[in-house]
N, C-alpha and C positions, 0 to 999 in steps of 0.2 A: 066803285074803287077810286082810293083818291092818290094822284099821282104825285105826293108831298116828299119833302126832303125825306121821311122817316122811309119811303118806299125805296126812294133810289141808293139808301145807304145800304139797305138790304140786300133788293134787288141784283144790284149790279154786281158786288162782291160773291152773293149768290150761281150769279152766270158764271162768273171767273172759275168757282170752285167746282161747276157739274162740267165746264167745258175742259179744264184740266184733269179732272178725275178723267172722262170721257177719252180725251186724246192720248194719253200717255198709261194710266192706272186702272184697266179694265173697267172702268163705271161705278166703281164698288161703294164709292162715298156722293157718288152725283145725287142721291136721292135726300142729301144733308141739305141740297137747293129747296127741296120742296119744304124739310121742315124748318127751315130759315122764313121763306113766305106764308108760312103758316103759323108765324108768328104774329102775322099782320094780319093775314087772311083766312076766309075762310076755307078748310084743307080742299073743297073739291075746286073752288078758286085758285089754290095752288099747283093742284093736280093739271088743271085745263092750261095753267101758263106754260108748266113744265112740261109738256108731253111736246108739243110743237117743236119748242129749243132742242130737248132731245133727239129729235128725229132729224132736225137739220144736223147736230152733232154727229149722230150715227153715219149719216151719208158724208159729212167732211171727212170722217176717219176712217172710209172705208178705202181709199184711194191709197192712203201712204201705207195702208196693211194690206193692202187688195192681194189674195191666192195666199198668204202667209199662214191662214186660221189651220185650226185641225178641222174637217170638213167632218170626220163621224162624231166628233164630240159636241160640233154646232147644230149637227142634226139632231141629235140626242134632245139636246137644251129645245131646240126649236120646235120639235115634235111633243116634248112634253110641254114645251109652253102654250100652243096651240089648247090643249086642256086646260092648262091655269087660267089662260084667258077665258074661257068659256066660264070656268069655274067662279072667276072674280066679276063676270057680268052678271051671272045668276044670283051671287050671292052680295054684291054691292049694297046693297039696302040693308039685308043683316047680318052681314059680317063683323064681327067685333074687331077692330085694327087693333085694339091694345092687348088683347091674349096671342093674335098673329106677332107683334110688333115682340114679345117676350120669347113667345116661341122660336122664333126665327132668330133671333138675338141670342139665345141661350146657344143654340145649335153651333152658331160660329163663334160663340166661345170657346167651345167644348172642341170645337175643331181645333182652335189655336193651340189650346193647351195641348191637344194630343200631338201635334206636330212638334211644339217644346219638348215635349216630354220622349219622342222620338231620336228628335236631334241632340238630346243630352243623352240618349242612352238607358233614359231609364222603362223603355218598353220597347221591346224587337221590332225592325220594323220588317214591313209586310212588303213584296217583292209583286205581289199579284196583283194585275189590271183589273181596276172595278169595271164592271159590265155594263153593259148599254142600257140596260134597264135604270143604273143608278144613277146615268145620267137623265134619261126621260123622269127619272122621280123627282131629280134636282129642276129640270126643266118645267115640272108641274110647279113647285113650288115658286121658280123663279117668275113664272107669267103672271099666278097669284099674288104674289105680293109684288111685283110691279104693276098690275094693276090697280090695287086699292090704295097703294100708298109708295110707287117708282122704287121701291125698296129691293129688287130684284137681284141687288150683286151680290149679296153673301151668300144664297143657296148656290146660283152658278161659283163664284170663287171657291167654296169648300169642292164641288165636284171637280172644278179644271186642276186647282192647287194638286189635288190626291192626283192627278194622272202625269206630273213630273217635268210637264213642257216648260219649253226655254219661254224667256219673257215675252218675245214679240208673239211667237204662237200663241199662249195665254192670252197676250193683248189683244192679235187679231181674230181670236174665236169669241172673244168676249164681246167684239165690235158687230162681228155677222153676226153672232145672237140676239143681242140686243137690238139692232136693226130691224131682224125680223118679231119680235117680239113687240115692240114699240108701234110696230105699224099695224098690228095686230089690234092694238088698243083704241086706235083712233076712230075707229065706225061706232063703236059701241059707246064711246067717251062721247063722240059725239050726240048719240042717242042719249046721252041723261043729260045734257044740255050744259056741258062744262066748258065748250068753247062760247067765249062772248066777243062782244065789240072790243068790252074793257080787256080782254086775256090777249085780245090779239093786239092791243096797244102796246100792251105790258110786254109782249113778244118783241116789236118793235125795238122798244127801250133796251132788251137784256139781248138781245142778238149779236150785237158787235162785241162786247164784251164777253160771251160763250164763245164768241168764233176765235176770240184771242187768247182765252184759256184754251180752249184747245189747240191752237196751235203752239202755244207753249207747252202743252202736256207732250204732243207730239217729240218734241227737241227734245224734253227732257228723259224720255222714254229710251230717243236713241244715243244720249251720250252716257247714260246711267248703265254702269256697273251691274250684271245679272243678279250678282249676291245682293246689292243695295235695293235692289229693284223689288226683290221679293221679300227682303226686311221691311220696306215700305209697306208693300202689298199686303201681309200678314199682319204690320201697326194699324192698316186700315181697316180692315177686317173685324181687328180688335177695338178698334174706335166704334166702328159700323154696329157691330152687335152691341156694345156696352151701353152705344145710345139709344139702339132699339130698345134692350130691355128697359135702361131706365123711363123712355118716353112710355113704354108696355105700362108701365109700374107708378106713374106720377100722372 
């Protein structure tokens, strides 16, 4: 790996984006940082660089959102995440990431379209709470997609947004859930050899920008009106879903 101008020009903005998303907006587009790095690095190397950073960001965001999460929703995602990470470990070499990207991206886009239709009154509003098994299923998808591409944000967002929770509860729930899921991924990642001396050096370069982005994200979350927060969250889900579909098809 060459730590040249191109690396710095892409890696530092990627770190800031990941930190900002993690700190204030549910981490839904944090996987974009992996996609940016994959422009100049092998995908496995990009995954190996981002996981330690994401784990540090998870720890950094636990304190400002401590115990403000929906514990039952987190449990459902984490339990499902266990199976998703195991599935990702077993299928890491054989899984077709393009098919997965298109599937998850399409689900995210359909979810946003459904929410817009509900808000416009084009379809009826359902008051029925999603059952816990829906969270476990979302957790499986979250754990699997997070393992193969750090793109677990959209499946988790679909489940959590459907529950109608407030912005801080939503954010805190993603923080707790991804803290656990990312920690699960570390051992199989090490087994597959994605952590190297070069990825460690890259972590050192990207750490401070990531933490700065995280602090900015936490601040932005606190001052932002709830309506605007969810508008941005849906926009990020739309953007991330579109990006997944585009990457999968091209």
